[in-house]
N, C-alpha and C positions, 0 to 999 in steps of 0.2 A: 715699471719704467718703462719710456723711450726715447727718443730723441725730435725736439720738430725743428724746424726752420720755416721759413719764410722773407717775400720780400714784396712791400710796400711800394710799388712804382710811384713817379712823379705822373701826375693827372695822364688822359687818356694813353696809357705806355703799360701796356704788359708784358708781366714777367717772363722772364726767359726759360722755359719749360728745362731743358738741357741740363741748364744754372743752375737748377731748383733737384736736379736727383744728382746733380757732380755735391750738389751741401750736404743732401742725405747720403751719399757714398763715404762723405767723412764721418759721417752718425752711425753708420754698422753695425759696428761694438755696443752702441745703444743700444741698438730694436734687430737684434738678427734673422727676428721674423718674420717681416716683413714689410714693403714700405707701399706709403700711401701718399697720391698728389691732390690736390685741392688749385684748380687755376680759376679765379671770377673777376675782370677786369683789370685793376690794375693791383689785385693779389696773389700772391701765389703761396700755397705754404704746403709743406710734406711733414710725415711719421718716418719713423722705423720704429717698427711697433717690437717688446716684447712683451710675450702676449703671458699675462697671471689670471687674471679673471673674462669669464667668456671668452675663451678659449676659438670657439669657431665665429664668432659673434663681433668680435670686439674690432674687428678692423677697423680704421682712420682713414682719412676724416669721416667725422659723423653730424649730420644733420638732426634738426627738429622737425614736426610732423612737416611743415610748409616748403621747408627747405629755405626758411629767408636765414639761420646763423647756423655755419659751419664752426667744428670746432677739432682743434689736433691740441694733443695733451700729452706730456711727458709727467708720471706721477701716479699719485694713487685717489681714492677723494675713500674715505673708508667706511665712511657712514652713508654710502651712495643707496646702500638698499632704502634707510631709513626716509631719506630725501624724496624717494620713486616712490614710495608711497604717499606721501605728502602731495607731491606735483601729482600726482596719479588721483589725489581726491579734489583737484584743484582743476580735474579737465586734459592734462597731458598726457599724452601717447607714447610707450616706449617702443620701438623697435631689438630693443636688445637689452642684454640682462650686464653689459657693461658699463663700469664708471664715470666708465668718458660721458657716452651721453645724457647723464645727470646735468652736466656741465652747461650744455646748450638751453636744456629745460628753463635752469636754474637761474639763469642768465636771462630769457625771457619773461620770466615770474617774475624776477626781482630787481635786475639790473645788478651794477657793481656790487649793489647791497650781498648779492647772494654769496660772496666772500666769508664775509661771517659766519657764514652756516656749513663751510663746509673745514671736516674734521682731515686732514692726511697736509703730504707734502704736492704740491703741483706746481708746473709751469705750466701753462696753459695760452693759445691763442683762439681766440674765437672774429670770427667776418660777420659782420652784418651785411646781408648784401643788399638790403634796400637802401640805410642809411650811407652803405661804402663805410664804414664805419670798422678799424679793426683796433680791440681789448685784450691786453696781454696782461697775465695778472701773475706772480710768485708768493709764493705760500709764505706763513709768519716769520718763518726762522730759518730761509734761504736754504730749503735743503735741498730741493732742487734747482738748478744752474739756468740762465737767460743771461742771454749775453743780448746786447743789441749795438746800433751803427746806423749812424746817420751819415750817408755819405750820399753829396751831387743831388738834393732833393728828394733822397728815396730813403728811406729805411729797411733795416734788416734786422731780423730775430735769429737765435739758436742756441741750443742749449749748452754748443759750446763753440770757441772763439774760432776754430779751425775751419767749423762748417762759413762763419762769415768772411774769411779770408780768401776764401773759394772767386769772391765778387772780386771780377775783374777789378772795379774802383777803388777795392782797400789797399791801402798802403801794408805792403809786409816789414814792418818797424819793431823795436822794442821801443816800447814807455822808457823813456829815461828817467819821469817822475814816478811810473809804477815800480821801475827798481829800484830806485830810489827810498821809497818806501817801504814795499819789503823788506828791504836791508836794514829797519827799522820797527815796524809795527807785525811784523812776520807775514804780511800779505797786502793786496792792494784794496786802499776803498774802494766801494761800490762804483761812483765814478769815473772808475778806469780799471783799466785790466794790465796784462803784461803789454799790449801792443797797444800802440799809438792807432786813435781812432774808436776803439771798444771799449766798451763798459757793462757792467751787471744793470737790469731793473732791482733797485736793492730790496731785499727781503721787503714784505708787506709792503710792497708797492704795485699799483695798476696803471697801466698806458692806456689811453687812448689816443687815434689817428686816423684822419685822413690822407689821400695823397692832396699831397701841395699845401698840407698846412704842419703845423709844430708839432708835436708828442705833449700832450698830457700829462703828467705824470703826479701822483697823488699815494700818500701815504694810507693805510688802511688801516694797517696793526703795528705797536709796537710794545714794547714789554714794557711794565712799567712799575717799579718797585715802589712801597712801602714806605712814610716816613718813619722814624720811630714810632713817636710820637700813635703813627695810625695803622699801626700792624694788628694782625690779630690776635687776641686774649683769650682762645680756647687752651681749652687743658692740652696738655701738652698728649696724652693717652686716645682724648677724640683728634686730636690732628694727624695723627700717627694711620689711627683707623681712616679716614678720611681717606689718605694718600696710597693705603693700602685699597683702597675701592681704584680710585681712579686710574693709576697704574697696573688694576686684574681686567678694567673694562680698557686701558689703550693696547692694553699685551691680547686681551680677548679682540679688538677690533683689527687690530695688527694680524692677524691669525687666518683673515679671510681672503680667501685667495682658491684657485682651481689648479695649482698645482703643491708636490710636498713645501712644506717651511720648517728652515733648519734654522740654528743658531748658532753666533761665536761665544766660545767659552775660552776667555784671558787664563782665569783664576781666580780674578779679583772679583769683588763684591758687586761693580756694576754686570759686568756680562754675566756674571753668576744667580744675580737675584732674577735678570731677564731671563735667564733658561730656565730659572726655577719656577718662576711663572709661566712660563710654556708648557713646562711640561703637568705643571698643575692642572692647566687649562685643555691639553690634550688627553684623546683616550689612545691615542699608537703611543710607542715607543720616540723620545724624538734624538734627533739627530743633530749632533752637534761636533763642532769643526773648531779646532786651534793652530797659531803656528809653532812653533818648536824652534831654539839658536843652537845653532852648531857649538856656540860662543856662548855656554853654560851663565857667564855674568847677566845675562841678559835673560834669560832662561826660567821660563814658570811652567813645568810639566806637570810639578809634583803636585801642584796647587788645581790643574787642568784637570787629571787625574783622579783627583777626591773629588772635586765636584761632580765629574762623572760620574764615578761610581756611587757619590751619594745622591745622586736625581735619575741613577739605572739609565744614563742617557748614551747610544750608541754614538762615542767620540773618535772622530777621525782628524789626524795629525798629520802635518809635516813639517820637516824640518828644512830651514837655510842655513846656509852657510855665508860669512862675509865676501867671499868673490860672489856669489851669487847676489845678492843684495848691491853690490857694483854692477854685476853684468847688464843688471835688468835696469839701470837708473837712466836708458835713454829712452823702455817704451815709459818708464813712470814718468817724466817729464814731457814725453810727448801725449802725457793721459790727459796730467797736470794743469799742463798751459800755462807754466808760472814756475820762476824759481823757487826753488822750495828750502829749505835751511835744517834739514836735516833726514836723515834714510827710513825713516820708520814706514813710510808710503810702501816703498819697495816690499816688505815683508807683508803687509796689506794685500796688493797685487798678486803675490802667490796665492795667499789664504783665498784668494775669490776664485781665482781659476781650481784651488782644491775643489772649492764647492760647484763649479763647474762640470768639473771630471767627476762627481758625483752623482749628474743629473740635477742639480737643485738648481733651483732659479733668483727662489726668497730665502732670506736670513733674518732675523733679528738680533739687533746688536744692545750693546748698552751706552751707547754715546749719549751726552748728555747732562748724567745722573752728575760728575761732577763741575758742569757749569753752572745746573740749576739748585743743589746742592752742596756746595760751595769745598768740593773735594780736592780741588791745588794746592800745591803749598805754596800760592802768591796769596792767596786769601787767609794763612795763617802768620803771614810775614806780616802782611797787609795791619793786621792788627798787631802784632807785637810790637812792630814801630809805634802804631799810635799807643801806645801802653806806653813803651820807651819817652815818648814825646810829651805825654801826661805824667809821668811820673819821674823825673830825671835822677830822681835820690833814692829811688825804689833800691833796697837789697834782693827785692824778690827777680829782680832784671836777668840775671845769667840763669836762673831756671827754667823758665820756657825757652830762652836762648838752647838749651842742654836739651829742651825735650824733643823742639823740632829740626835738630842738627845733632842727633845721639853719633853719631856716625861722625860726628868732628870733638865730640864730646873730650875725651882723650887727649887730644893733641890742638886743645886750643892756647898752647904756650907759641903752639909755630900759625897757624891762622887766624886765632882770636881776634889778632889785631886789624888782620885783613877784613874780615867778614864784621866787625864792629867798624869799623872805616867805611863799605859798604851800606852795611843797614844804616850807617849813619848820616846818609847821603840824605838832604831836603828832609833831614829827620822832623824839624819845627816845621816844614811848609804843610800841613795838615788840611788846610783848604785848599789846596790843588786839588783842582777835579780830577787829574790823571797821579791824584796820589799815590794809589797800591798799584801800580802799574810801570810809574817814572822809574825806578830802579829797570827794571825790564827793559824799557823802551831805548834808557839810554846805555846801556848793555849791548845791546842788539845793536845802533847807532854807530856804535864802533867800528862795525864794518864795515861802513862808507868808505872809507879811508881808504877802501880796494878800488871805490870807484873811481872811473878817470874824470879827471880834471871837466869837461864836458860835458860828462853828466848831471856830476852835482854843482855846477852852475846853470846848467836849463833847468833843474829840478827846484834849486832855490828862487826861483821868480814866482812860484807858488807857493810859497813861504813853506813852513817846516813838517812835516807830517803829523807830530805831535798840535801843531797850530789848527791844522785842519780837523784834525779829531775832534777838539774842541767848537770846533762851530758848529760839526754836526753834532754833537751832543743834546739831547731835547731837553726843550724851557726847561721842565717838571726835575732836572738831572740831580740838581745842589738840593733839593729834598730827599730823596733817596736816602733808605741807612747807609751808613759808611759800607757794609758789607753789598749792601743792593748798590752801589755806586760800584765798587770790584766784581762783581758779579754781569754788572750789564757792560761795564770793558769787556770783560774776556768772552762773554757770548757773542758781541759785535764788532770784535778784532779775532782771535783768536779761534775762535768756532768757526762761527760763519765765512771766514778768511781763508782757514787756513784746514781746519780738522776735518768736519765736515763736507770742505771740499777737494784738498789734495789729497787728505788718506781717506775720506771716504767717498761720497760720490764717485768720484771719477776711478779708482783704484778699485771699487764695484764692479763697474760697467764697463769697464777696462774687460771683465770677463763676461758681459751680459747676468749680473746678478743685483738684482735689486734688494738696495738696506733698508732695513724698516726697526724706528729706533722708539720706542714706548719711550722715553723719557722724554723726547721732543715734541710731543703731542703738547699743542697749545693748554690745554687746560691743565698740565702738568707742568706747564713753568709759571702761568698766571697763579697758581696757586701757593708754587714755594715763594711767589713773590709779594704775598701778601703773610708769609708766616716772620715769625721776630730772631732778627740777627742768632740768636743765641740756641733756635731749635735746627738753624742749620749750621753754625757750627758752636757747637758748649765747649764754652773754653776753648783748645786747639786741638779740637776732636769734631775733626771734618764727618758732614753728611750724615750727623745726629740722628735726626726726625727718619731720614733713609734708613737707616738701622734700625730702630723701632718700630718703625712698617715691617722690614722683612725680615726681620731676625728670627721667627720662628721657619723661615725654608730653608734657613742656611746651617750649613753646620759651620758649630762655633771658632773653629780658624780660622776660616775663610771671612765670619763677618768681623772678627774684630784684627784681621789682617791688617798692619799701615798701609795706605798709600803709596803703590811705587810706580812713578810716571813710567806709560811705555816708551823701552827706546831700542833703537837695533844699532849694531855695531858702524863705525862712522871709520878711522881710520883704517882699518882689516882689511876693508871694503876695494882702498883705491890704492893701497902699498902694499909692496909684499913679493915673492914669487908668484900668490896665485893670483893675486889682482888684474883683472884688465886691462892686457896695456893700452888697449886706444884710447880710456880715462885720461890716463897721467900726456900721452901725445896731445888730450885737448887744453893741456895746463902751460904748454910750451908759448915760448913769445911769439911766435907766427900766429898763429892761431889767435894767443889772445888782442894782438894789435890789430887785427882784421876787422873785429867786431868794436873797438875804441869805446866799449864801454869798460872798460878797468886800466888800472894802473899797473901795469908792466911789472917795474920794478918790484911793486909793492906787492903782487902778489906772486914774482916767483921768489921771495925773500920768505912768504908763508908756506910755498911750498915746498921748500927745504928745511923749514924746520919742523915742518911737520913729516918729512920724507925722512929726516938726517937727526932732527934737536932729540936730545931725552925726552923722553914719554911726561913723564913728570910735569916739564916745561910747554905742553899744548894744554891751551884751555879749551875749555867748552867754548868760547866765541871765536876761538882759531878752528875748530869747530866745522862751526854752523858757518864762518866766513867759506872755507873749501866746499864745501857741500852750495852754497848761495852762489857760487861760481863757478863750479865743475856745469851746476843743474841750470846759470843761465846760459853757458857756453852750450851746452846742449841746447837749449831752447833756440838758439840762434843760429844754428846750425840745421834743425828740423825745419823751423817756418820762415825762416829768411834764407839763410845762406843754400841751403839746400833743403828747398821744399818737397817734404812728401806728400804725396796725390793720391788720395787716394779715388779707386773707378765709379761713376757714377754707379750709383742704386740700381739694378734692372731686373726685370723680375725671372725669375726661373720656375720650374714646377716644383719647388718646395718652397719655393715665396710667394705671396699676396703682392700685384701692387692694383693699387683700386684709382681708379682715376678720375676722380668725380665733380661735375662744372653743373652748376643750376639751372634750373630750367627758365 
């Protein structure tokens, strides 16, 4: 993986070389192994390289044979050897063994249709020197980030928003609509970001642009779940075998590298299955990495050790304390570039640092399994609520409720009324397109009361976040199966907007580590979308088919272990004698007032409740609100009020800079 950035200027104007190198400086952490610069007429682009494949010959930018097409890429094309062979047979000549070179030849041969041939995560820019046209593209599931901004007739693009903010035409302002949206959907939609004037190129989209013309965006891929009647009817045994073969090939492709490859091992099903598959395909001892918590309520070290012993892997672990989580929040927010609603990214940043300290650059992880094979509790809740709505008089209603919440079964007298009231909201509205997620969105939106009146007023001009979400849904969405609709929403909001962004890519690349995700291979995703709901979740048993597919690789205790959400301490990270004092200071009235983003009095009451109130009166929403407010304050400080500017990416004897211009 790498970082890319560029400027497409107005007609007749050349981009500023120094500005491009300043933009590259903001992306040095994504590519510490060198910087490349390309300038031609109105187009300038840079690449910061993390060398994984063809260490000696893979410096970017890279051109095709006649130097018409030039490319910079952030990502990996895992099937590049096969594509290289196919393109050579068509007469193309390759000068490197780098996967990035495949992009220019594929575009030359197939045009924008080349995208469907790529397996892997990517965000790249190709410049056609003959047509004077820029081609930007992003992978199917949005694993690699790509931000764009249109400013005074020019087009800017970059792997991270901080690079775009280096351009003097960009205003450094928190987007009130984006903030309001995050405090409901956990993330912003692709058409905006945390900053005014900056948006994402949406997953599965590409863009074509010429100087002085309006960019043209096109959706080239979207995940389509089957309707109930059109799902595959194959026997479960053959589907499990097919899934195993897909996962095996997806893993094999992701082991292609010219550097050592490790794996994350949390002790859960997904990371264990990934590590087991890597071990099965490797001839050397697998190096695995895990995070452990000083607070044992969040710790899974016993399962990590059990799985490591079963696989014979070399497990390296690091323990993180609650104060360490608090102390790292500034760095976490600077990397995430958006408000976050939980502390989970902080341990992931520490884990990637552990990988870097071990001199690894690549790790495989289990991200995506829960979304593709219905592993989250929200899918079980959706199914249970639909059952309640369909059979209001059934005597069986309490049984699945107790199964879903076994930790509450002994205390339903105290909590049952609240839970039934919560579950009962909108119960009969099963035709609601957001039925599966409506309760989550409404619960999260309770945090919007902490936003200032100005923010809420400005956000209201654009309708509600859920109204905008419904407008973005594909035309075929109502025909998806009920579970398919729930999964599509989870993939396009939580996975793409938060998980592989704030908790995945940014925390990995903060330490120059490339994450690879076999479960997010597009073939696995497309397969999952075709199978019946009952094979993704049988009864309330999540990931049923996945367990059938990989069961022979795992110890029974890991295979049958109930799904536990990955969480990290919250209150202990920010309050108490060991907590960082500067974080508490950012919640004081004087700081809050300066941003004009929050209702100062409401925030003060929340802080008093969290700091001094009884623990049993503190809700999960209260804690999420605290993280959201604090991370927004850190975001405002680092990007608006006191911007942190990195030095330009200049060459030295340990780095390589290639200044390429067309002849």
